[in-house]
N, C-alpha and C positions, 0 to 999 in steps of 0.2 A: 097193197098195204094200206091200212087205215091211216089217216092223217096223224092221229095221236101217236101211233106206233112209229111212224116215219120220224116225227119230231123227236121222240125219245131215243131213237137209234142214231140218227145222223145229226141232230141238233139244229135242223132248219126244216123249213117246209116250203119247197118250191110249189107253185100252183100246178097240180096235175090235170091231165085231160081224162075224161071218162073214156074207157075203152072196153072192148069186148074181145074175149079169147075163146075161139072155138076149138073143139077136139080135146078138151081137158075137163076133168071133174075135180071138185074140191071136197075133201072129207076132213073130219076131225081126227087129230092125232090121238091115239090111244093114251089115256091117262093125262091128257093135256086139254087145254081149252082152245089151242090154236090149230090152224088148218095145214093141210098139205095138198098139193095138186099133183095129179098124175094124168098122163095121156089116156083118154078114154072116149069112146063114141058117146056123144051127148046130143040131146035134142036142143037144149038151150045153151048158148055160150055163157061163159063166166063174165060177170061184170067186174071191172077192176079199175085201177088207176094207172095212167101212163105218165111217167116223169121223164121229161126231156132234158138233154144237156148235162147229164151227171158227170162230174169230174172223177178221176181215178180214186181220190181220197174217199169220196162218198160211196163209190162202188166197193172199195175195200171194207168200209164200215158195214155195209150191207152183207158182204160175204162173211165177215166175222160173226155178225148177228145170226145169220141163217145157219151157220155151222155145217157139220158133216151130214146132217139129215137130208140136206138138199144139194142140188147142183144147179148152176146157172145155165139155162137153156134159151137159145134164140127161138122166138116164135113170131107168128104173124098176128097182129091185133088190128082192130079197126076202131077208130074213135067214133064218138057219138054223132059227129058231123059227116061220117062216112069215109074219112081218109085212112088208108092202110099205112101201117108202120111195121118195121122189123124191130122187135124189142127183146129184152132179156126178162125172164121170169125164173123163179126158183121152183124146181120140180123135185119131188121126193125121189131119192135115188132108188133104183130097182131093188137093191138089197135091203132097203128100209121100208118098202111098201107094206110089209106085214104089220107095221106099226100104225097103219091107218085103220080106222073103224069103217063100218058101212054107213055111218051117220053123215049125211051131207052137212057141210059147215056153211052158216049164213052170217055175213058180217053184221047185219042188223040185229040178229038174235044175240050175237057176241057182245055188241055194244049195249043193248037194252037190258041184258040179264045181269049186268055188273061184272061179267067176266073180263071185259076190256079194262076196267079200272084195276082189278086184281092183277091182270097181266102187266099193265103199265107199272104198277108198284113193284112187282117182281123184277121186271126188266130194268127199271131205274136202279133198284137196289143192286142187282148183279153188275150193272155197268159201273157203279161207284166202287164196288169191291174189286173189280179188275183194273181200275185206273191207278 
């Protein structure tokens, strides 16, 4: 999860570790700007962030944000310094995989295209409406 989205969802930003996840691919969700990941044979592992020491309240906020499109899955990741970790990630539920496009999703393109700012504005607005 991008730092800006993390901050908008949980209200804080602990320092993440860079991590790689093999055996999964990331695609854009149909009709949306955000991604979903699914188990898939891949050549390149996905680059992402690993947040350590999350308390149950933060995990609950993340679960609410991710909603029914995804489920939390235990996976093996490796940090940029080579250490392995067991971590949770949000994977698109099998019954929702038809909602994914064939378009790979790239975090840099998402941020540089202005889609991140629009997503944050929508996320912040929805969060205020539900509180």
